[in-house]
C-alpha positions as CSV (number, residue, x, y, z in Angstrom):
1,M,-33.7,-40.3,20.2
2,P,-31.2,-37.5,20.0
3,S,-30.8,-35.1,16.9
4,S,-27.1,-35.8,16.9
5,V,-27.8,-38.8,14.7
6,L,-26.9,-38.7,11.0
7,I,-28.0,-41.4,8.6
8,I,-25.7,-41.5,5.5
9,L,-27.4,-42.8,2.3
10,P,-25.2,-43.2,-0.7
11,T,-27.3,-43.6,-3.8
12,Y,-27.0,-44.7,-7.4
13,N,-30.2,-45.5,-9.3
14,E,-32.4,-45.7,-6.2
15,R,-35.3,-43.6,-7.5
16,D,-37.9,-46.1,-6.4
17,N,-36.3,-47.0,-3.1
18,L,-35.6,-43.5,-1.7
19,P,-39.2,-42.4,-1.1
20,A,-39.8,-45.6,1.0
21,I,-36.5,-45.5,2.9
22,V,-36.8,-41.9,4.2
23,P,-40.1,-42.2,6.0
24,A,-39.0,-45.7,7.3
25,I,-36.0,-44.0,9.0
26,H,-38.1,-41.2,10.5
27,A,-40.7,-43.6,11.8
28,V,-38.1,-45.1,14.2
29,L,-35.8,-42.0,14.5
30,P,-37.9,-38.9,14.1
31,E,-35.1,-36.5,15.0
32,A,-32.4,-38.1,12.8
33,R,-30.8,-36.1,10.0
34,L,-30.3,-37.7,6.6
35,L,-27.5,-37.0,4.2
36,V,-28.2,-38.4,0.6
37,I,-25.0,-38.6,-1.5
38,D,-26.1,-39.2,-5.1
39,D,-23.5,-40.2,-7.7
40,G,-25.2,-38.6,-10.7
41,S,-27.9,-41.3,-11.0
42,P,-29.2,-41.4,-14.5
43,D,-32.6,-42.6,-13.2
44,G,-33.3,-39.3,-11.5
45,T,-32.6,-40.3,-7.9
46,G,-30.9,-36.9,-7.3
47,E,-34.1,-35.1,-8.3
48,V,-36.2,-37.3,-6.0
49,A,-33.8,-36.6,-3.2
50,D,-34.0,-32.8,-3.8
51,E,-37.8,-32.9,-3.7
52,L,-37.8,-34.8,-0.4
53,A,-35.3,-32.3,1.0
54,S,-37.4,-29.3,-0.1
55,R,-40.2,-30.5,2.1
56,D,-38.2,-31.7,5.1
57,P,-35.3,-29.7,6.8
58,R,-34.0,-33.0,8.3
59,I,-32.8,-34.0,4.8
60,A,-29.7,-32.7,3.0
61,V,-28.5,-33.8,-0.5
62,V,-25.0,-33.9,-2.1
63,H,-24.8,-34.3,-5.8
64,R,-21.6,-35.8,-7.3
65,S,-20.7,-35.7,-11.0
66,G,-20.5,-39.4,-11.6
67,K,-20.2,-42.9,-10.1
68,L,-17.2,-42.2,-7.8
69,G,-17.4,-45.2,-5.6
70,L,-19.1,-46.3,-2.4
71,G,-16.0,-45.7,-0.2
72,T,-15.6,-42.1,-1.2
73,A,-19.3,-41.4,-0.6
74,Y,-19.0,-42.8,2.9
75,L,-15.9,-40.7,3.6
76,L,-17.6,-37.6,2.4
77,G,-20.4,-38.4,4.8
78,F,-18.1,-39.1,7.7
79,R,-16.3,-35.7,7.2
80,H,-19.7,-34.0,7.1
81,A,-20.7,-35.6,10.4
82,I,-17.4,-34.7,12.1
83,R,-17.8,-31.1,10.8
84,E,-21.3,-30.9,12.1
85,Q,-20.5,-32.4,15.4
86,V,-22.8,-35.4,15.0
87,D,-22.4,-38.0,17.7
88,Y,-23.6,-41.1,16.0
89,F,-24.0,-41.9,12.3
90,S,-24.7,-45.0,10.3
91,H,-24.7,-46.2,6.7
92,E,-28.2,-47.6,6.5
93,P,-31.6,-47.4,8.3
94,R,-32.3,-50.9,9.2
95,S,-32.0,-51.9,12.9
96,L,-30.9,-48.4,13.8
97,P,-32.2,-48.5,17.4
98,D,-30.2,-51.7,18.2
99,L,-27.1,-50.2,16.6
100,L,-27.4,-46.9,18.4
101,G,-28.1,-48.6,21.7
102,A,-24.8,-50.6,21.4
103,A,-22.9,-47.4,20.6
104,Q,-24.4,-45.5,23.5
105,A,-23.3,-48.4,25.7
106,G,-19.7,-47.8,24.8
107,A,-18.8,-49.5,21.5
108,D,-16.7,-47.3,19.2
109,L,-18.1,-49.1,16.1
110,V,-21.2,-51.2,15.9
111,I,-21.8,-53.7,13.1
112,G,-25.1,-55.0,12.1
113,S,-24.2,-58.6,11.7
114,R,-25.9,-61.3,9.7
115,Y,-23.7,-64.0,11.1
116,V,-24.1,-63.8,14.8
117,P,-26.9,-65.7,16.7
118,G,-30.3,-64.0,15.8
119,G,-28.9,-62.6,12.5
120,G,-29.5,-63.9,9.0
121,T,-30.6,-63.2,5.4
122,E,-34.0,-63.4,3.6
123,N,-34.6,-64.3,-0.1
124,W,-30.9,-64.7,-0.9
125,G,-29.8,-67.3,-3.5
126,L,-27.1,-69.8,-2.7
127,V,-24.4,-68.1,-4.7
128,R,-24.9,-64.8,-2.9
129,K,-24.8,-66.4,0.5
130,I,-21.6,-68.2,-0.4
131,I,-19.9,-65.0,-1.6
132,S,-21.0,-63.0,1.4
133,R,-20.3,-65.5,4.1
134,G,-17.2,-66.7,2.3
135,G,-15.9,-63.2,1.9
136,S,-16.2,-62.5,5.6
137,L,-14.4,-65.7,6.5
138,Y,-11.7,-65.1,4.0
139,A,-11.0,-61.6,5.1
140,G,-11.0,-62.6,8.8
141,A,-8.6,-65.4,8.2
142,V,-6.2,-63.2,6.2
143,L,-6.4,-60.2,8.6
144,G,-6.4,-62.4,11.8
145,I,-9.5,-60.9,13.3
146,S,-12.6,-62.6,14.7
147,I,-15.4,-60.2,13.5
148,H,-18.2,-62.4,12.2
149,D,-19.6,-60.1,9.4
150,L,-16.7,-58.0,7.9
151,T,-18.6,-57.2,4.7
152,S,-21.7,-55.7,6.4
153,G,-22.7,-52.2,5.4
154,F,-24.9,-51.7,8.4
155,K,-22.7,-49.8,10.8
156,C,-22.9,-47.1,13.5
157,F,-19.8,-45.0,14.2
158,R,-19.2,-42.6,17.0
159,R,-17.8,-39.3,15.8
160,T,-14.9,-39.7,18.2
161,T,-14.0,-43.0,16.5
162,L,-13.5,-41.4,13.1
163,E,-11.7,-38.4,14.7
164,R,-9.1,-40.9,15.8
165,L,-8.6,-42.4,12.3
166,D,-6.7,-41.0,9.4
167,L,-9.5,-40.9,6.9
168,D,-7.2,-39.4,4.2
169,H,-5.4,-42.8,4.0
170,V,-8.5,-44.9,3.5
171,R,-8.1,-46.4,0.0
172,S,-11.1,-48.7,-0.6
173,E,-13.7,-47.6,-3.1
174,G,-16.1,-50.6,-3.2
175,Y,-17.3,-53.1,-0.7
176,S,-13.8,-53.6,0.7
177,F,-14.4,-50.3,2.3
178,Q,-16.5,-52.1,5.0
179,I,-13.5,-54.5,5.7
180,E,-11.0,-51.7,5.7
181,M,-12.9,-49.4,8.1
182,T,-13.5,-52.2,10.6
183,Y,-9.8,-53.3,10.4
184,R,-8.6,-49.7,11.0
185,V,-10.9,-49.3,14.1
186,L,-9.5,-52.5,15.5
187,R,-5.8,-51.6,14.8
188,A,-6.4,-48.3,16.6
189,G,-7.3,-50.3,19.8
190,M,-11.0,-49.4,19.7
191,R,-14.0,-51.6,20.6
192,V,-16.1,-53.2,17.9
193,A,-19.5,-54.8,18.8
194,E,-21.8,-56.8,16.6
195,V,-25.6,-56.9,16.9
196,P,-27.8,-59.3,14.9
197,I,-29.7,-58.1,11.9
198,V,-31.8,-60.0,9.4
199,F,-31.0,-58.6,5.9
200,A,-33.7,-59.0,3.3
201,D,-33.0,-58.8,-0.4
202,R,-33.6,-55.5,-2.2
203,R,-37.3,-54.5,-2.8
204,V,-36.5,-52.6,-5.9
205,G,-33.5,-52.5,-8.2
206,Q,-30.3,-54.5,-8.4
207,S,-27.2,-55.0,-6.3
208,K,-24.2,-52.9,-7.1
209,M,-21.8,-55.8,-6.7
210,S,-19.6,-56.5,-9.8
211,R,-16.6,-58.5,-10.7
212,K,-14.4,-55.5,-10.4
213,I,-15.7,-54.7,-6.9
214,F,-15.2,-58.4,-5.9
215,L,-11.6,-58.5,-7.1
216,E,-10.8,-55.2,-5.4
217,A,-11.9,-56.6,-2.1
218,V,-9.8,-59.7,-2.6
219,G,-6.7,-57.7,-3.3
220,M,-7.3,-55.0,-0.6
221,V,-7.4,-57.6,2.2
222,W,-3.9,-58.6,1.3
223,R,-2.7,-55.0,1.1
224,L,-4.1,-54.4,4.5
225,R,-2.5,-57.5,5.9
226,L,0.9,-56.7,4.4
227,G,0.8,-53.2,5.8
228,R,0.8,-51.4,2.4
229,L,-2.1,-49.1,3.5
C-alpha cells in the first residue's frame, strides 16, 4: 500500500483507545502515515500520542489548546495532507483497504456506509440506531441527495477532491461536518461512492455526541439547503 496515505485521528480523551488503534492501522497499512490531532485531552491522550510518535516516524502529533471541535480538527488534517502531497486520507482506520480500493478505482470521496447491503452496526442500542439512521434520512430528504449514510465518519478523500473545495468556507464543527463535506463534494460535481462497513460500539470511553452537536446538525442541514453556506 502506498506511503501517500494519511490517516487523520482527531482525539479527545482517547488515552486507552489510541495504543490499540495505531498498531491496528499499521497491521493493514504498514506504510500509512498517522496524524493525531489532540484537543488538549485532560486524560493525557496527548502525552500517549507523543510517546507513540517518539518511537515511530510514521506518526505525527498536533496539540491544540482546547476542545475546538471535530470539524476544525479534520480541516487541519486536510490542509496538512494537501501541503504534504498525500494522495489519499481518511478519518478512521476501520475498513481502510476497501475505502482505498474504491478511491483508487476513481471515486473522489468514499464513504464507509452502515446502511448499504453488507453494512451494519454492532452493540448499538435502539435510541442510537434511530438517531443515526434517522439523521441520515432527514439530511438526505432536506438536501435532496441519495447518499445512504450521510453521518458516517469513515471517509476516504482524494487530495485532488479537497483541492477543488473551498475549505475556508466549511462551517460545521460537530458531526454535521460529515454531512457538509459530502454535500459540498456532490455540489462540485464529483463522484461519491459508498462501501459497506460494520460499525461496532466503542471499546473504551464514551461517544462525544451531545445535545448541542445534535441541534447544530439539524440547523446546519437547512442552512446548506437554503444556500447560506
